[in-house]
C-alpha positions as CSV (number, residue, x, y, z in Angstrom):
1,M,30.0,-102.3,-41.2
2,I,27.5,-100.9,-43.6
3,R,24.7,-102.3,-41.4
4,R,26.0,-100.4,-38.4
5,I,26.1,-97.2,-40.3
6,L,22.5,-97.6,-41.5
7,E,21.3,-98.4,-38.0
8,S,23.0,-95.2,-36.6
9,I,21.3,-93.1,-39.3
10,V,17.9,-94.5,-38.6
11,K,18.3,-94.0,-34.9
12,F,19.3,-90.4,-35.5
13,V,16.3,-89.6,-37.8
14,K,13.8,-91.3,-35.6
15,P,11.9,-88.7,-33.5
16,Q,12.8,-88.7,-29.8
17,P,10.2,-88.3,-27.0
18,P,9.9,-84.8,-25.6
19,S,11.8,-83.8,-22.5
20,P,9.8,-82.8,-19.4
21,R,10.8,-79.2,-19.8
22,E,9.6,-79.1,-23.5
23,E,6.4,-80.9,-22.5
24,T,5.6,-78.2,-19.9
25,K,6.3,-75.5,-22.4
26,E,4.0,-77.1,-25.0
27,K,1.2,-77.4,-22.5
28,S,1.5,-73.8,-21.4
29,T,1.5,-72.7,-25.1
30,A,-1.7,-74.7,-25.8
31,A,-3.4,-73.3,-22.7
32,S,-2.9,-69.7,-23.9
33,D,-4.3,-70.3,-27.4
34,G,-0.9,-70.6,-29.0
35,K,0.5,-67.4,-27.5
36,P,3.6,-67.8,-25.3
37,V,3.1,-66.8,-21.7
38,P,5.7,-64.8,-19.8
39,R,8.2,-66.8,-17.8
40,Y,8.1,-66.7,-14.0
41,P,10.8,-67.9,-11.5
42,R,10.7,-71.6,-10.7
43,K,10.2,-70.9,-7.0
44,H,7.0,-68.8,-7.7
45,P,5.1,-70.4,-10.6
46,R,2.2,-68.5,-11.9
47,P,-1.0,-69.7,-10.3
48,P,-3.6,-71.0,-12.7
49,C,-6.1,-68.3,-11.8
50,H,-3.9,-65.7,-13.5
51,S,-4.0,-67.2,-17.0
52,K,-5.8,-65.1,-19.6
53,A,-8.4,-67.8,-20.2
54,N,-9.2,-68.0,-16.5
55,E,-9.4,-64.2,-16.3
56,T,-11.9,-64.2,-19.2
57,D,-14.0,-66.8,-17.5
58,S,-13.9,-64.9,-14.3
59,R,-15.2,-61.8,-16.0
60,Q,-18.0,-63.7,-17.6
61,Q,-18.9,-65.2,-14.3
62,K,-19.0,-61.7,-12.7
63,K,-21.5,-60.5,-15.3
64,A,-23.7,-63.6,-14.8
65,T,-23.6,-63.7,-11.0
66,P,-24.7,-61.0,-8.6
67,K,-22.0,-58.9,-6.8
68,P,-20.5,-60.5,-3.8
69,A,-20.0,-58.8,-0.4
70,A,-17.6,-55.9,-0.1
71,K,-14.9,-58.1,1.5
72,D,-15.2,-60.7,-1.2
73,N,-15.1,-58.1,-3.8
74,A,-11.9,-56.6,-2.5
75,T,-10.4,-60.1,-2.3
76,A,-11.4,-60.9,-5.9
77,K,-9.9,-57.6,-7.0
78,S,-6.6,-58.3,-5.4
79,V,-6.5,-61.8,-7.0
80,S,-7.5,-60.8,-10.5
81,S,-5.2,-57.8,-10.7
82,P,-1.5,-58.3,-9.8
83,Q,-1.0,-54.5,-9.5
84,A,-3.7,-54.2,-6.9
85,S,-1.6,-56.1,-4.4
86,E,1.3,-53.6,-4.8
87,P,0.6,-50.4,-2.7
88,G,1.8,-47.2,-4.1
89,K,2.1,-48.4,-7.7
90,E,0.1,-46.5,-10.3
91,N,-1.7,-48.0,-13.2
92,T,-0.1,-46.4,-16.2
93,H,-2.7,-47.7,-18.6
94,E,-5.6,-45.6,-17.2
95,P,-6.2,-42.4,-19.1
96,Q,-5.6,-39.2,-17.0
97,A,-8.5,-37.1,-16.1
98,N,-9.1,-33.8,-17.9
99,P,-8.2,-30.8,-15.6
100,E,-11.5,-29.2,-16.4
101,Q,-13.4,-32.3,-15.4
102,S,-11.4,-32.7,-12.3
103,R,-12.4,-29.2,-11.2
104,K,-16.0,-30.0,-11.8
105,K,-15.6,-33.3,-9.8
106,K,-14.0,-31.3,-7.0
107,T,-16.8,-28.8,-6.9
108,K,-19.4,-31.6,-6.8
109,A,-17.6,-33.7,-4.2
110,A,-17.0,-30.7,-1.9
111,N,-20.7,-30.2,-1.4
112,W,-19.9,-26.7,-0.1
113,S,-22.5,-24.0,0.9
114,L,-22.5,-20.5,2.3
115,E,-23.3,-22.0,5.7
116,D,-19.6,-23.1,5.8
117,F,-18.5,-19.5,5.3
118,I,-20.1,-17.4,8.1
119,V,-18.7,-13.8,8.5
120,P,-20.4,-11.6,11.0
121,P,-21.2,-8.1,9.7
122,E,-19.1,-5.3,11.1
123,K,-19.4,-1.5,11.0
124,D,-17.6,0.3,8.1
125,K,-16.6,-3.1,6.6
126,T,-18.0,-4.8,3.5
127,R,-18.4,-8.5,3.3
128,F,-18.1,-10.6,0.2
129,H,-21.5,-12.0,1.1
130,D,-22.9,-8.6,0.3
131,M,-21.8,-8.7,-3.3
132,D,-24.1,-11.6,-4.5
133,L,-21.2,-13.5,-5.9
134,P,-21.4,-17.0,-7.5
135,L,-21.0,-19.9,-5.1
136,E,-17.8,-21.1,-6.9
137,V,-16.2,-17.7,-6.3
138,M,-17.3,-17.6,-2.7
139,Q,-15.8,-21.0,-2.1
140,A,-12.5,-19.9,-3.5
141,V,-12.6,-16.7,-1.4
142,H,-13.2,-18.8,1.6
143,D,-10.2,-21.0,0.8
144,L,-8.0,-18.0,0.5
145,G,-9.0,-16.8,3.9
146,F,-10.7,-13.5,2.9
147,Q,-13.6,-12.2,5.0
148,Y,-14.0,-8.5,4.4
149,C,-13.3,-6.4,1.3
150,T,-10.4,-4.0,1.1
151,P,-11.2,-0.4,0.4
152,I,-10.6,-0.6,-3.3
153,Q,-12.7,-3.8,-3.5
154,A,-15.6,-2.4,-1.5
155,K,-15.7,0.7,-3.7
156,I,-15.2,-0.7,-7.2
157,L,-16.9,-4.2,-7.1
158,P,-20.5,-2.9,-6.9
159,R,-20.0,-0.9,-10.1
160,T,-17.9,-3.4,-12.1
161,L,-20.2,-6.3,-11.3
162,E,-22.9,-4.2,-13.1
163,G,-20.8,-4.1,-16.2
164,K,-19.6,-0.5,-15.9
165,D,-16.2,0.7,-16.9
166,A,-14.0,1.9,-14.1
167,I,-10.6,3.5,-13.5
168,G,-9.0,2.9,-10.1
169,K,-6.2,4.8,-8.5
170,A,-4.6,2.3,-6.1
171,Q,-1.1,1.1,-5.2
172,T,0.0,-2.6,-5.2
173,G,-1.0,-4.5,-2.1
174,T,-4.5,-3.0,-2.0
175,G,-6.3,-6.1,-3.3
176,K,-7.0,-4.6,-6.7
177,S,-6.0,-7.8,-8.5
178,A,-8.8,-9.7,-6.7
179,A,-11.2,-6.9,-7.5
180,F,-10.9,-7.2,-11.3
181,L,-10.5,-11.0,-11.2
182,I,-13.7,-11.5,-9.2
183,T,-15.5,-9.2,-11.7
184,I,-14.2,-11.2,-14.7
185,I,-15.0,-14.6,-13.2
186,T,-18.5,-13.5,-12.2
187,R,-19.4,-12.1,-15.6
188,L,-18.0,-15.1,-17.5
189,L,-19.9,-17.6,-15.3
190,A,-23.1,-15.6,-15.8
191,D,-22.8,-16.0,-19.6
192,P,-20.9,-19.3,-20.4
193,R,-19.8,-20.4,-23.8
194,Q,-20.7,-23.8,-25.1
195,K,-17.9,-24.4,-27.5
196,P,-15.3,-21.7,-27.2
197,P,-12.9,-21.4,-30.1
198,V,-9.2,-22.3,-29.6
199,G,-7.0,-19.3,-28.9
200,T,-9.9,-16.9,-28.5
201,P,-10.1,-15.4,-25.0
202,R,-13.1,-13.5,-23.6
203,A,-11.1,-11.7,-20.9
204,L,-7.6,-10.1,-21.3
205,I,-5.4,-8.7,-18.5
206,L,-2.3,-6.7,-19.4
207,A,0.6,-6.2,-17.0
208,P,3.8,-4.3,-17.6
209,T,6.2,-6.8,-16.1
210,R,6.6,-10.6,-16.2
211,E,6.6,-11.0,-12.4
212,L,3.3,-9.0,-12.1
213,A,1.8,-11.1,-14.9
214,M,2.8,-14.3,-13.1
215,Q,1.3,-13.1,-9.8
216,I,-2.0,-12.1,-11.4
217,A,-2.2,-15.5,-13.1
218,K,-1.5,-17.3,-9.8
219,D,-4.3,-15.3,-8.2
220,A,-6.6,-16.1,-11.1
221,H,-5.9,-19.9,-10.9
222,E,-6.8,-19.8,-7.2
223,L,-10.1,-17.9,-7.7
224,C,-11.0,-20.1,-10.7
225,R,-10.3,-23.3,-8.7
226,Y,-14.0,-24.4,-8.7
227,T,-14.9,-23.1,-12.1
228,P,-14.4,-24.6,-15.6
229,L,-12.5,-21.4,-16.7
230,N,-9.1,-21.8,-18.2
231,V,-6.3,-19.2,-17.6
232,V,-3.3,-18.8,-19.8
233,T,-0.2,-16.7,-19.1
234,L,1.8,-15.2,-21.9
235,Y,5.1,-13.3,-21.2
236,G,8.5,-13.0,-22.7
237,G,11.7,-14.7,-21.5
238,M,10.1,-18.2,-21.6
239,D,9.7,-20.8,-24.3
240,M,7.3,-19.5,-26.9
241,N,6.6,-23.0,-28.3
242,K,5.1,-24.1,-25.0
243,Q,2.8,-21.1,-25.0
244,R,1.8,-21.8,-28.6
245,Q,1.0,-25.4,-27.6
246,R,-1.1,-24.3,-24.7
247,L,-3.1,-22.0,-26.9
248,E,-3.7,-24.7,-29.5
249,S,-4.4,-27.6,-27.1
250,E,-7.4,-26.2,-25.1
251,P,-9.9,-23.4,-25.1
252,V,-8.9,-20.3,-23.2
253,D,-11.2,-18.0,-21.3
254,I,-8.7,-15.6,-19.5
255,V,-5.3,-14.4,-20.8
256,V,-2.8,-12.7,-18.6
257,A,0.0,-11.2,-20.7
258,T,2.7,-8.6,-21.2
259,P,2.2,-6.5,-24.3
260,G,5.2,-7.6,-26.3
261,R,4.7,-11.4,-26.2
262,L,0.9,-11.0,-26.7
263,L,1.6,-9.0,-29.9
264,D,4.1,-11.6,-31.1
265,L,1.6,-14.5,-30.8
266,K,-1.2,-12.3,-32.3
267,Y,0.9,-11.7,-35.4
268,Q,1.6,-15.4,-35.6
269,K,-2.2,-16.2,-35.6
270,Y,-2.0,-18.2,-32.3
271,V,-4.2,-15.8,-30.3
272,F,-7.3,-13.9,-31.5
273,L,-8.6,-10.8,-29.6
274,A,-11.7,-10.1,-31.5
275,K,-13.9,-11.7,-28.9
276,V,-12.4,-10.0,-25.8
277,E,-15.3,-8.5,-23.9
278,L,-13.5,-7.7,-20.7
279,L,-10.2,-5.8,-20.8
280,V,-8.0,-4.9,-17.7
281,I,-4.9,-2.7,-17.9
282,D,-3.0,-3.0,-14.7
283,E,-0.4,-0.4,-13.6
284,A,-1.2,1.9,-16.6
285,D,1.3,4.5,-15.3
286,R,4.1,2.0,-15.5
287,M,3.0,1.1,-19.0
288,L,3.4,4.7,-19.9
289,D,6.8,5.0,-18.3
290,M,8.1,1.8,-20.0
291,G,7.0,2.9,-23.4
292,F,4.3,0.2,-23.8
293,I,1.4,2.5,-24.7
294,P,1.8,2.1,-28.6
295,D,1.7,-1.7,-28.1
296,V,-1.3,-1.4,-25.8
297,R,-3.1,0.8,-28.3
298,Q,-2.7,-1.9,-31.0
299,I,-4.0,-4.5,-28.6
300,V,-7.0,-2.4,-27.5
301,Q,-7.9,-1.8,-31.2
302,A,-7.9,-5.5,-31.8
303,T,-10.6,-6.2,-29.2
304,M,-14.3,-5.5,-29.3
305,P,-15.5,-1.9,-29.6
306,K,-15.6,0.0,-26.3
307,N,-19.4,0.1,-26.3
308,R,-19.5,-3.7,-26.3
309,R,-16.5,-4.1,-24.0
310,Q,-16.0,-3.6,-20.3
311,T,-12.7,-1.9,-19.6
312,L,-10.9,-1.5,-16.2
313,I,-7.8,0.5,-15.8
314,F,-5.7,0.6,-12.6
315,S,-2.9,3.1,-12.0
316,A,-0.9,4.4,-9.0
317,T,-1.4,7.9,-10.2
318,L,-4.0,9.5,-12.4
319,A,-1.6,11.5,-14.6
320,P,-3.1,13.5,-17.5
321,E,-1.7,10.9,-20.0
322,V,-3.5,8.1,-18.2
323,T,-6.7,10.1,-18.0
324,R,-6.5,10.8,-21.7
325,L,-6.1,7.2,-22.5
326,A,-9.0,6.2,-20.3
327,S,-11.3,8.6,-22.1
328,T,-10.3,7.1,-25.4
329,W,-10.7,3.5,-24.4
330,M,-13.7,3.7,-21.9
331,T,-17.3,4.7,-21.9
332,E,-18.7,6.7,-18.9
333,A,-16.1,5.3,-16.6
334,V,-16.5,5.6,-12.8
335,E,-13.4,6.9,-11.0
336,I,-12.3,5.3,-7.7
337,E,-9.3,6.7,-5.7
338,I,-7.5,5.1,-2.8
339,E,-4.9,7.6,-1.5
340,P,-1.4,6.2,-1.1
341,D,-1.1,7.3,2.5
342,Q,-3.9,4.9,3.4
343,V,-1.7,2.1,2.0
344,A,1.8,3.0,2.9
345,V,1.5,4.7,6.2
346,D,-1.2,2.7,8.0
347,S,0.1,-0.8,7.4
348,V,3.9,-0.2,7.3
349,D,6.2,1.1,10.0
350,Q,8.6,3.4,8.2
351,Q,12.0,4.0,9.6
352,V,14.8,6.2,8.1
353,F,18.4,5.9,9.4
354,L,20.8,8.8,8.7
355,A,24.1,7.2,7.8
356,T,27.2,7.8,5.6
357,G,27.9,5.8,2.5
358,D,30.6,3.9,4.3
359,Q,28.3,2.9,7.2
360,K,25.4,1.6,5.1
361,F,26.7,-2.0,4.6
362,T,27.7,-2.3,8.2
363,L,24.2,-1.1,9.2
364,L,22.6,-3.5,6.8
365,W,24.5,-6.6,8.1
366,N,24.0,-5.8,11.7
367,L,20.3,-5.1,11.1
368,I,19.8,-8.5,9.5
369,E,21.9,-10.5,11.9
370,Q,21.0,-8.9,15.2
371,Q,17.2,-9.0,14.5
372,Q,17.6,-12.4,12.8
373,L,15.6,-11.4,9.8
374,E,14.7,-14.4,7.6
375,R,12.8,-12.9,4.6
376,V,14.0,-9.4,3.5
377,I,14.0,-7.5,0.3
378,V,16.8,-5.0,-0.2
379,F,16.3,-2.4,-3.0
380,A,19.0,-0.6,-4.9
381,N,18.8,1.8,-7.8
382,R,21.2,0.2,-10.3
383,R,22.0,-3.3,-11.5
384,D,25.7,-3.0,-10.8
385,E,24.9,-2.0,-7.2
386,T,22.8,-5.1,-6.7
387,R,25.6,-7.3,-7.9
388,R,28.2,-5.7,-5.5
389,L,25.7,-5.8,-2.6
390,A,24.9,-9.5,-3.2
391,E,28.5,-10.4,-3.4
392,S,29.3,-8.6,-0.1
393,L,26.4,-10.3,1.6
394,E,27.6,-13.7,0.5
395,R,31.1,-13.0,1.8
396,Y,29.6,-12.3,5.2
397,R,27.6,-15.6,5.1
398,I,24.1,-14.3,4.3
399,S,22.3,-16.3,1.6
400,C,21.0,-14.0,-1.0
401,A,20.0,-13.7,-4.7
402,I,19.6,-11.0,-7.2
403,L,16.4,-10.0,-9.0
404,S,17.1,-7.5,-11.8
405,G,16.8,-7.0,-15.5
406,D,20.1,-8.9,-16.1
407,I,18.7,-12.1,-14.7
408,P,17.1,-14.5,-17.2
409,Q,13.4,-15.1,-16.7
410,N,13.6,-18.8,-15.9
411,K,16.2,-18.0,-13.2
412,R,13.9,-15.2,-11.9
413,I,11.2,-17.7,-11.4
414,R,13.5,-20.1,-9.5
415,T,14.8,-17.2,-7.4
416,L,11.3,-16.1,-6.3
417,E,10.4,-19.7,-5.5
418,D,13.5,-20.2,-3.4
419,F,12.6,-16.9,-1.6
420,R,9.1,-18.1,-1.0
421,E,10.3,-21.4,0.4
422,G,12.8,-19.7,2.7
423,R,15.9,-21.0,1.0
424,I,17.1,-17.4,0.5
425,R,17.1,-14.9,3.3
426,V,17.7,-11.7,1.4
427,L,16.5,-10.7,-2.1
428,V,18.4,-7.8,-3.7
429,A,16.2,-6.2,-6.3
430,T,15.8,-3.2,-8.6
431,D,12.6,-1.3,-9.0
432,V,11.5,-2.8,-12.4
433,A,11.9,-6.4,-11.2
434,G,10.7,-5.7,-7.7
435,R,7.3,-4.4,-8.7
436,G,6.1,-7.9,-9.4
437,I,7.2,-9.5,-6.2
438,H,4.2,-10.8,-4.3
439,V,5.5,-13.0,-1.5
440,D,3.7,-13.4,1.8
441,G,5.6,-13.1,5.1
442,I,8.1,-10.4,4.1
443,S,8.9,-8.7,7.4
444,H,11.3,-6.0,6.2
445,V,11.9,-4.0,3.1
446,I,15.2,-2.1,3.2
447,N,15.9,0.8,0.9
448,Y,19.7,0.6,0.6
449,T,19.5,3.5,-1.7
450,L,16.4,5.8,-1.8
451,P,14.6,6.0,-5.1
452,E,14.5,9.2,-7.1
453,N,10.8,8.7,-7.9
454,P,8.5,8.9,-4.8
455,E,6.1,6.5,-6.4
456,D,8.8,3.9,-6.5
457,Y,9.2,4.3,-2.8
458,V,5.6,3.5,-2.2
459,H,5.8,0.5,-4.5
460,R,8.9,-0.7,-2.7
461,I,7.5,-0.6,0.8
462,G,4.3,-2.1,-0.5
463,R,6.1,-5.5,-0.7
464,T,5.5,-5.7,3.0
465,G,2.4,-5.0,5.0
466,R,0.2,-6.3,2.1
467,A,-3.6,-6.6,2.4
468,G,-3.8,-5.2,5.9
469,A,-0.8,-7.1,7.4
470,S,1.9,-5.2,9.2
471,G,5.4,-4.6,8.0
472,I,8.5,-2.6,8.5
473,S,10.5,-0.5,6.0
474,V,14.0,0.7,6.7
475,S,15.6,3.4,4.5
476,F,19.3,4.4,4.5
477,A,19.6,8.2,3.9
478,C,23.2,9.0,3.0
479,E,24.7,12.2,1.7
480,D,23.1,11.8,-1.7
481,G,19.9,10.0,-0.7
482,S,18.8,12.6,1.8
483,F,17.8,15.0,-1.0
484,Y,15.0,12.6,-2.1
485,I,13.3,12.6,1.3
486,P,11.3,15.9,0.9
487,A,9.7,14.7,-2.4
488,I,8.7,11.4,-0.7
489,E,7.2,13.3,2.2
490,D,5.2,15.5,-0.1
491,F,3.9,12.4,-2.0
492,L,2.9,10.7,1.3
493,G,1.5,13.8,2.9
494,K,3.4,13.3,6.1
495,K,6.8,13.7,7.6
496,L,9.2,10.8,8.0
497,S,11.0,10.3,11.2
498,C,14.8,10.4,10.5
499,I,17.1,9.2,13.2
500,Y,20.7,8.2,13.6
501,P,21.4,4.5,14.1
502,D,22.3,3.1,17.5
503,E,25.9,2.2,18.2
504,K,25.0,-1.4,18.4
505,L,23.9,-1.4,14.7
506,L,27.4,0.0,13.8
507,Q,29.5,-2.7,15.4
508,P,32.5,-3.8,13.3
509,L,31.9,-6.6,10.9
510,P,33.4,-10.1,11.3
511,K,36.1,-11.4,9.0
512,P,34.6,-12.0,5.5
513,L,35.1,-15.0,3.3
514,P,37.6,-14.7,0.6
515,L,36.3,-13.5,-2.7
516,S,37.3,-16.8,-4.4
517,A,35.0,-18.7,-2.2
518,V,32.1,-16.5,-3.1
519,K,32.8,-16.8,-6.8
520,S,33.1,-20.6,-6.6
521,G,29.6,-20.8,-5.0
522,K,30.8,-21.7,-1.5
523,S,28.8,-19.4,0.8
524,G,29.3,-19.6,4.5
525,D,25.9,-21.0,5.4
526,G,26.2,-23.9,3.1
527,S,23.4,-22.7,0.8
528,G,25.7,-22.8,-2.2
529,A,24.5,-19.4,-3.4
530,K,26.4,-18.1,-6.4
531,R,27.0,-14.7,-7.7
532,P,24.9,-14.3,-10.8
533,G,27.1,-14.4,-13.8
534,S,30.0,-16.4,-12.1
535,R,31.1,-19.5,-13.9
536,Q,31.6,-22.9,-12.3
537,S,34.5,-23.9,-14.5
538,P,37.1,-22.0,-16.6
539,R,36.0,-21.2,-20.1
540,R,37.2,-23.5,-22.8
541,R,39.3,-22.2,-25.6
542,R,37.7,-22.4,-29.0
543,R,39.6,-24.6,-31.4
544,T,40.6,-23.1,-34.7
545,P,39.9,-25.4,-37.6
546,K,42.9,-26.7,-39.5
547,R,43.4,-25.5,-43.0
């Protein structure tokens, strides 16, 4: 009995021969220098050419042997790299290229010359070829489809490119943004910086509204496409931390900003204006009306002295206050004027319908539906009026959105993007928010209520018929709005044709959707447009803590 017990113990302690599975595992571990290799399915074992040792040997053989033919090279690449055989899969281990380097590569790869941009000379027209602009700027101008300068560009560019201060009287839509951007880019490229400090721009562009600042920055990115210049936009209503990170992460050459946010970042030591040698103040009259001049004065004082700085000021009107500021901030400035009637009358067909207050919405709906308008801006004077108007349009199955001071900035950006992409037919806006709308293809601008200020009328209809394109503006003159027509006519220097609407435009409206469907976000066209401020779900009651 004791012998049997001892034999069983010896048999248990004696080492057993390895199983086939364990033997395979030991061999694979030894082949990889003691490091375990990843497991593969049994049906598809890993080929021996994919082991790390074989990959190292293949690399050494490539260094020692000459390069094979292109076909063999492609085959070797597909064998040695498992990811190469998977189309559409990105290699996440490769470092991403620097945007500045990618722009330089694009410029070099394009191999573009002025022979690719041939514009025949025409009488009374100025070509960009006549301005002696850098090749990078000319290539960007060619990509944007510009051939001849607008009147403001033809008059002001020869002087600003020489480094002179200038004040331009011009409305929006005249191409003034391209005029000062081309000046900035040309001068910065002529005198490049080797190692620009972080947060220290050389050019500063001030705009009164966020929308205008975003549009100027968009134009700047397009014109700087083939240059190493960096553009940063600073405006309120957005995350300030992201703007701080942008200022700290890379050098900045051009800053486009609204005064309030720029001063906040200046006080926090994230942006430094002591090296600003080119200063642009856009829509100075609007800056004055909105009370930004004290902030602008602080910003101007933080830049270089005026004898070492080029300053450009643009304004819709040369009021005495604007002229006084220009004399304080500028040195021997040249004055360029583009009259408003050249802008508003020549490129926009202006129509005025005489209607009562009760007929205006019927006239608006029939105008949009009968003419099948797809991209329209409707202006109103007050925010509450825009809310009521948008709600009524949604009840009658017209997708729309509001752009006013009540709308948060991030939602404004989404609204403008939806309007550009055609997901919104009608944009209901106020004057302050509407001045920064720069969207191509706007066929009609409708003044649901006429503005009290004639300058706002010009800015409104300037949303269509931009840069020489044709457009249509329709104004509704009711019992109250008719009193604003004489002042608008005096400002334009011509009479407006006021007519009564045709009976077809006053046809009765169809049955509207219930108000509950509009508030729940179920519009008739399936767009899901919601009234700004409406809630998707009932508000939860706040729980009171137990004592």
